PAZAPA-4460 file (N, C-alpha, C; in steps of 0.05 Angstrom, whole numbers, plus 32768, in hexadecimal, padded with zeros to 4 digits):
% residues 99
    n_x    n_y    n_z   ca_x   ca_y   ca_z    c_x    c_y    c_z   seq   type   mol
   800F   7FEB   8001   8000   7FFF   7FF8   8017   8019   8002     1      X     A
   8029   801B   8014   8039   8034   8017   8049   8036   7FFB     2      X     A
   8051   8024   7FF3   8060   801D   7FD7   804F   8025   7FB5     3      X     A
   803A   8012   7FBD   802E   8011   7FA5   8010   8022   7F9E     4      X     A
   800E   802C   7FB7   7FF2   8045   7FB1   7FD8   8032   7FAC     5      X     A
   7FDB   8017   7FB6   7FBE   800B   7FB0   7FB3   7FF9   7FC7     6      X     A
   7F9C   7FF9   7FC9   7F97   7FF6   7FE5   7F99   7FCD   7FE0     7      X     A
   7FA5   7FBD   7FEE   7FA5   7FA6   7FF1   7F8D   7F94   7FF6     8      X     A
   7F71   7FA0   8003   7F5A   7F95   8005   7F48   7F95   7FF2     9      X     A
   7F42   7FB8   7FE0   7F2A   7FBD   7FCF   7F3D   7FBC   7FB8    10      X     A
   7F56   7FC2   7FB2   7F67   7FCE   7F9C   7F5E   7FEA   7F93    11      X     A
   7F5A   7FF6   7F9C   7F52   8012   7F9D   7F6E   8022   7F97    12      X     A
   7F6D   8032   7F81   7F88   8039   7F79   7F8D   805B   7F80    13      X     A
   7F83   805D   7F98   7F8A   8077   7FA7   7F8D   8076   7FC7    14      X     A
   7F9F   807F   7FD3   7FAA   8077   7FEF   7FA5   8095   7FFA    15      X     A
   7F9C   809C   8018   7FA8   80B2   801D   7FB7   80AC   8031    16      X     A
   7FCD   80BB   8033   7FE7   80BC   8042   7FEC   80CD   8054    17      X     A
   7FE5   80C9   8073   7FE5   80CE   8088   8000   80D5   8096    18      X     A
   800B   80EC   8092   8027   80F3   8099   8033   80EA   80B8    19      X     A
   8017   80FA   80C9   8022   80EE   80E6   8005   80EB   80FC    20      X     A
   800B   80CF   80FC   7FEF   80C7   8109   7FF4   80D2   812B    21      X     A
   7FDF   80E2   8137   7FDF   80EE   8148   7FCD   80DA   815C    22      X     A
   7FE0   80E0   8171   7FD7   80D3   818E   7FCA   80DD   819C    23      X     A
   7FC1   80F9   8196   7FB2   8108   81A1   7FBB   8125   819E    24      X     A
   7FA1   8130   81A5   7FAA   8156   819A   7F9F   8167   81B8    25      X     A
   7FAA   8178   81B3   7FA4   8191   81C8   7FAF   8189   81E3    26      X     A
   7FC6   818A   81E8   7FD7   8186   81F9   7FCF   819F   8214    27      X     A
   7FCA   81B1   8206   7FC1   81C4   821C   7FA2   81C9   820C    28      X     A
   7F94   81DC   821C   7F77   81EB   820F   7F7A   81F7   81FF    29      X     A
   7F6D   81F3   81EF   7F6D   8208   81D5   7F87   8201   81C0    30      X     A
   7F8D   81E6   81C8   7FA9   81E8   81B7   7F9C   81D1   819E    31      X     A
   7FA5   81D7   818C   7FA5   81C2   8174   7FBC   81B3   816E    32      X     A
   7FCB   81B3   817A   7FEF   81AC   817A   7FE7   8182   8179    33      X     A
   7FF4   8173   8170   7FEE   815F   8173   800C   8153   817A    34      X     A
   8005   8139   8186   801A   8127   8191   801D   810F   817B    35      X     A
   8034   810A   816C   8031   80EE   815F   8035   80DB   816E    36      X     A
   8021   80C4   815F   801E   80A9   816D   803F   8096   8162    37      X     A
   803D   8088   8182   8059   8080   817C   8056   805E   8186    38      X     A
   8063   8046   8175   8050   8033   817C   8062   8021   8194    39      X     A
   8077   8027   8193   8082   8018   81AB   808A   802A   81C9    40      X     A
   8085   801D   81E0   808D   802D   81FA   809E   8015   8204    41      X     A
   80B6   8023   8210   80C9   8014   821C   80D8   8021   8233    42      X     A
   80E8   8010   8244   80F2   8016   825C   8112   8019   8255    43      X     A
   811A   8037   825C   8134   8039   8250   814D   803C   8269    44      X     A
   815C   802C   8271   816D   8032   828B   8182   804B   8280    45      X     A
   8182   8057   8296   818B   8079   829B   81A2   807B   82A7    46      X     A
   81A8   806B   82BA   81BB   806F   82D1   81B9   8060   82ED    47      X     A
   81C5   8066   82F7   81BF   805F   831D   81C1   806F   832F    48      X     A
   81B5   8072   8341   81B0   8084   8359   81B5   8074   8370    49      X     A
   81CA   8078   8385   81C8   8069   839D   81C5   804C   839A    50      X     A
   81C9   803C   8384   81C9   8024   837F   81A7   8020   8371    51      X     A
   819A   8027   8371   8184   802C   8360   8184   8035   834E    52      X     A
   8178   801F   8336   817C   8028   8319   8167   8033   8310    53      X     A
   8168   804A   82FE   8158   805D   82F8   8152   8059   82D7    54      X     A
   8134   805E   82DA   8132   8053   82BC   8115   8068   82AF    55      X     A
   8116   8070   8295   8106   8081   828C   80FA   806F   8272    56      X     A
   80DC   8078   8270   80C6   8074   8260   80CE   807E   8247    57      X     A
   80D0   806D   822E   80D8   8080   8218   80C1   806F   8206    58      X     A
   80BE   807F   81EF   80AD   8078   81DC   80BB   807E   81BE    59      X     A
   80BA   8069   81AC   80C2   8062   8192   80B8   8064   817B    60      X     A
   80B7   8061   8164   80A7   805C   814F   8090   8071   8146    61      X     A
   8098   8085   813C   8084   8090   8133   806F   8085   8120    62      X     A
   805C   808D   811C   804B   8080   80FF   8047   8094   80F0    63      X     A
   8041   8080   80E2   8032   8094   80BA   8019   807A   80B9    64      X     A
   800E   8084   80A2   7FF9   8072   809D   7FF3   8075   8081    65      X     A
   7FE7   8060   8078   7FD6   805C   805C   7FBE   8054   8060    66      X     A
   7FA5   8069   8052   7F86   8061   8061   7F7A   8064   803F    67      X     A
   7F6D   804B   8038   7F59   8046   8022   7F45   8056   8029    68      X     A
   7F45   8069   8017   7F2D   807B   801A   7F11   8071   8013    69      X     A
   7F0F   8052   7FFE   7F02   804A   7FF8   7EEC   8037   800D    70      X     A
   7EFD   8028   8016   7EFB   8011   802B   7EFF   8015   8044    71      X     A
   7F13   802A   804C   7F1E   802E   8063   7F39   801E   8073    72      X     A
   7F47   800A   8062   7F57   7FFA   8066   7F6E   800D   806E    73      X     A
   7F7C   8007   8081   7F8B   801B   808B   7FAE   800A   8094    74      X     A
   7FBF   8014   808B   7FD9   8001   808D   7FE8   8019   80A3    75      X     A
   7FF6   8016   80B8   8004   8026   80CA   8026   8025   80C1    76      X     A
   8032   8032   80BF   8050   802F   80B9   8061   803B   80CF    77      X     A
   8074   8030   80DB   808D   803C   80EA   809F   804D   80DF    78      X     A
   80A7   8065   80E3   80B3   807C   80D0   80D2   806E   80CF    79      X     A
   80D9   806F   80ED   80F6   8069   80F4   80F7   8048   8104    80      X     A
   80F3   8036   80FA   80F7   801A   8109   8112   8012   811C    81      X     A
   8120   801F   810E   813D   801A   811D   813F   802A   8136    82      X     A
   8126   8040   8140   8128   8047   8154   8122   803C   816C    83      X     A
   8118   8027   8167   8102   8016   8177   8117   8000   818A    84      X     A
   811C   800A   81A2   812C   7FF2   81B9   811C   7FE0   81BE    85      X     A
   8129   7FC7   81BD   811C   7FAF   81C9   8126   7FAF   81E7    86      X     A
   8111   7FAC   81F5   811A   7FB3   820C   811A   7F91   8226    87      X     A
   8110   7F89   8211   8102   7F66   8218   80E8   7F68   822B    88      X     A
   80DD   7F83   8231   80C4   7F7C   8244   80AE   7F87   822D    89      X     A
   80B0   7FA1   8225   8091   7FAE   8217   80A2   7FAE   81F9    90      X     A
   80B5   7FAD   81F2   80BF   7FA1   81DB   80D6   7F8D   81D9    91      X     A
   80CA   7F79   81C5   80DA   7F5F   81C5   80E1   7F5A   81A6    92      X     A
   80F4   7F47   81A8   80F9   7F3E   818D   80F4   7F21   8187    93      X     A
   80D9   7F1B   8176   80D0   7F06   816D   80DE   7EF7   8156    94      X     A
   80F0   7EE2   8156   80FC   7ED6   8139   80F1   7EC3   8137    95      X     A
   80F3   7EBD   8114   80DE   7EA5   810C   80EE   7E88   8110    96      X     A
   80E3   7E72   8114   80F1   7E55   8114   80F5   7E4E   80FB    97      X     A
   8108   7E43   80F9   8111   7E3D   80DD   80FD   7E24   80D0    98      X     A
   80F9   7E20   80C0   80E9   7E0A   80B5   80F7   7DF6   80AA    99      X     A
***
């Protein structure tokens, strides 16, 4: 869909491209600003203080989308997949077993 500009479901030849999928709008009252949706949330180690591990919640994988205006079929794409960090808890890498 992203490369062919054709809907894989109904074969329509026009696609709406959504450059920034919004997670939410209006962080502040009367604001039109949007926060981009990101697909991955993970915990990142940032150091230690008095023997305690400090972590910070991070988000990565900003989304863009292709939408078929005829049937509504939608595909989401991650803009920078390499930015997603595998933390083993919220983001895990799955590897197919050999046949």
